[in-house]
N, C-alpha and C positions, 0 to 999 in steps of 0.2 A: 674799535677791538673789530677784529671781522672774524666772524667760525665757519671755518666746513661743514657740512651736511651733508652727510653717507645718507643714498634715502635706494634700499634693497625694490629692487621693481624685474618682475620676474626676474631671469635669469640676469639680466643684467640691471644695473646703480647709476644713480646721475650724481653728480657731484657738484651745488654748487654752496656756495655765500654768502653768509645773509652776517649785514654788520647789525649787532649789540648795544641798541638801545644804553642813551648811556643818560645817565645822572649826574645833576648839579645839589653836590650834601656839604651844608651851612649849619654848625649844633651850635651851640652859647652852655660852658660849663656853669652851674650850679660856684653859687662862693664856695660852700663846704667841699666837692668835686675834685676845682682850687685847690683848696685846702690839703686835701685827702692825697696830690701830686708833687704839691709840696716835700708834705711829709713822704711822699715814697714814687718817687718819677718813675711812672709806664708808661710803656709804648704802645696807647692803649688803638693811635691801626695793625699795628701787629696783632697787640688780641681783637676786634670786629673786624679782625683779615674773615674768623675764624666763620663769625653770621654769615660774612659774603659767600665766604666757601659752601654753608650750609646753605644759601639761600640760591648756588650758580654762580655766585659774582664776583666778584672782587675789585679790591678798592686799584684803577688804571693812579692816583697823582693825589699826595697830602695833605694838610700844608696846616702852617700852625701863620695863623692871622690876628694884626688885628681892630680894633672896630667890636657893632652889634656881636660874631661872631666869633671864636676864639678852632674853632674846625673851619676848612670849607675842602671837601675833593669832589671828584669825580668819581663817581664808580660807573660797575658796564653792569647788569643784569638781566637776567634774560625777557623780564617784563615790570605791566607798573604793581604787579601784585607782588612781587618782592624786593622794588624799592617802598612799599608800602610796608612794608613787612618787616626789611628791614632804618624805620624808622616809630612804629608805634615798639622792635623789643629797647629798641638801643630808644626814646621815649621813661618805656618804659622802667629800667633800670633807677628811674629819680637824680643824676647825676648831669645832668642838660635839662639846660630851663625854657632853650628857647632849639627849635628844630627844622626845617624847611629844608623840601628834598624839593627840585626845580625839574625835570626832564628835558631835554638835552637833542638842539638837535643841529645835523651838522649846516652850512649854512647854503649848500648846494638842494638838499632838502630842502631849506628854508626860503630860497631862489623859485624852488616848483613850488612852494605854496606860495609866494606873490602872484607867478602864473596862473595855480588854478583861483585862487580869489581876484584876481583881475577880471580872468573869462568869465566871472560868478557873481563879480559885483551890481549890478544892473539889475540885479532880483530882488536886492534890499533895502528893500526902505526904512528907513531911520521911526524913528517916533517925535512922531509933533505934537505941539500943544492944542 
């Protein structure tokens, strides 16, 4: 997601586009949470979206999943503190047995990181025995 930010400077203004950080959220429910969902199915993404809005973010997408995690989602949030806060609030609710929040990087930024690493590699010396 790209956000346009307007900054007033004297009688002039500057608008610049800023990419909002994205995070991968992976959640595994407890057996009790699944039992509650089976008894009373709810759109938890819609419900948790209120939390996201309060933290200045939103779900870009969300899915049920098979495997180690039951829900996977991509979140747009303003910063790492907001992402950590979202994870803490969901964890504190007691309905998840595991939660994982991973910062995501656009491919172009990853390529830039590779180039930066290539420039810095000569200064690194791995541990030796």
